[in-house]
C-alpha positions as CSV (number, residue, x, y, z in Angstrom):
1,M,34.8,66.6,151.2
2,S,34.3,70.0,152.9
3,Q,33.2,70.6,156.4
4,C,30.7,73.1,157.7
5,P,32.4,76.0,159.6
6,V,29.3,76.2,161.9
7,C,28.9,72.6,163.1
8,D,31.7,70.6,161.3
9,D,29.3,68.3,159.5
10,A,29.7,67.4,155.8
11,L,28.8,69.9,153.1
12,V,27.1,68.7,149.9
13,V,27.0,70.6,146.6
14,I,23.4,71.9,145.8
15,G,24.2,74.1,142.9
16,S,26.1,77.1,141.8
17,R,25.6,80.9,141.2
18,R,27.3,83.6,139.3
19,R,29.4,86.2,141.0
20,T,30.9,89.3,139.3
21,R,34.2,90.6,140.4
22,R,35.7,93.9,139.3
23,L,39.4,94.1,138.6
24,A,41.7,97.2,138.9
25,T,41.3,97.8,135.2
26,A,37.5,98.2,135.7
27,E,37.0,95.0,133.8
28,R,34.3,92.7,135.1
29,Q,34.8,89.0,135.4
30,V,32.0,86.5,136.0
31,L,32.9,83.6,138.3
32,V,30.8,80.5,139.1
33,I,30.6,80.0,142.9
34,R,29.6,76.6,144.3
35,R,26.6,76.5,146.8
36,L,26.9,74.0,149.6
37,R,24.4,72.8,152.2
38,C,25.4,71.4,155.5
39,T,23.9,68.0,156.3
40,G,23.7,68.8,160.0
41,C,22.6,72.4,160.5
42,R,21.2,72.8,156.9
43,W,22.9,76.2,156.4
44,I,23.9,77.2,152.9
45,H,27.5,78.2,152.3
46,H,29.2,79.6,149.2
47,E,32.7,78.4,148.3
48,L,34.7,81.6,147.5
49,P,38.1,81.5,145.8
50,A,41.0,83.3,147.6
51,C,40.8,86.2,145.1
52,L,37.4,87.3,146.4
53,V,36.6,89.2,149.6
54,P,33.1,88.5,151.0
55,Y,30.5,91.2,150.4
56,Q,32.9,93.3,148.2
57,R,32.6,94.0,144.5
58,Y,36.4,94.4,143.9
59,D,38.8,91.4,144.1
60,A,41.3,91.1,146.9
61,E,44.3,92.4,144.8
62,T,42.4,95.5,143.8
63,L,41.4,96.3,147.4
64,E,45.0,95.9,148.5
65,A,46.2,98.2,145.7
66,M,43.6,100.8,146.7
67,A,44.6,100.6,150.3
68,A,48.3,100.9,149.7
69,P,49.9,104.3,150.6
70,A,51.7,104.6,147.3
71,A,49.0,102.9,145.2
72,A,49.6,102.5,141.5
73,P,46.8,104.1,139.4
74,C,43.9,101.9,139.0
75,A,40.4,102.4,137.6
76,A,38.8,101.4,140.9
77,H,37.9,104.5,142.9
78,P,39.5,104.6,146.4
79,A,36.4,106.3,147.8
80,R,34.5,103.0,147.4
81,L,36.9,101.2,149.7
82,P,35.1,100.6,153.0
83,K,36.9,102.3,155.9
84,A,37.1,99.1,158.0
85,I,38.8,97.2,155.2
86,A,41.2,100.1,154.5
87,A,42.2,100.1,158.2
88,V,42.9,96.3,158.1
89,F,45.1,96.6,154.9
90,R,47.0,99.6,156.3
91,A,47.7,97.6,159.5
92,G,49.3,95.0,157.3
93,A,46.9,92.2,158.1
94,G,45.3,92.3,154.6
95,T,48.0,90.5,152.6
96,C,46.5,88.0,150.3
97,G,49.3,85.4,150.2
98,H,51.8,87.9,148.5
């Protein structure tokens, strides 16, 4: 069972929602994300897979490719990469298990 990152109490599944991610090929992929509620603090959390970056439309691999100095051509436009994320990836902290 999962634990709440806020108070360490148990999380229970309360449903799911759809989340669209965009790939480097401009293809859209719909994922189903589990919604969890903490039994202690009652906060709602979403269980994101490792391929997603919170609050970003592109997946982690695409963001890494857009931030790389010698990026391979991809359909995702580099101008849409937030500056803060670009700085993290350029610093080398943004590797996604590769």
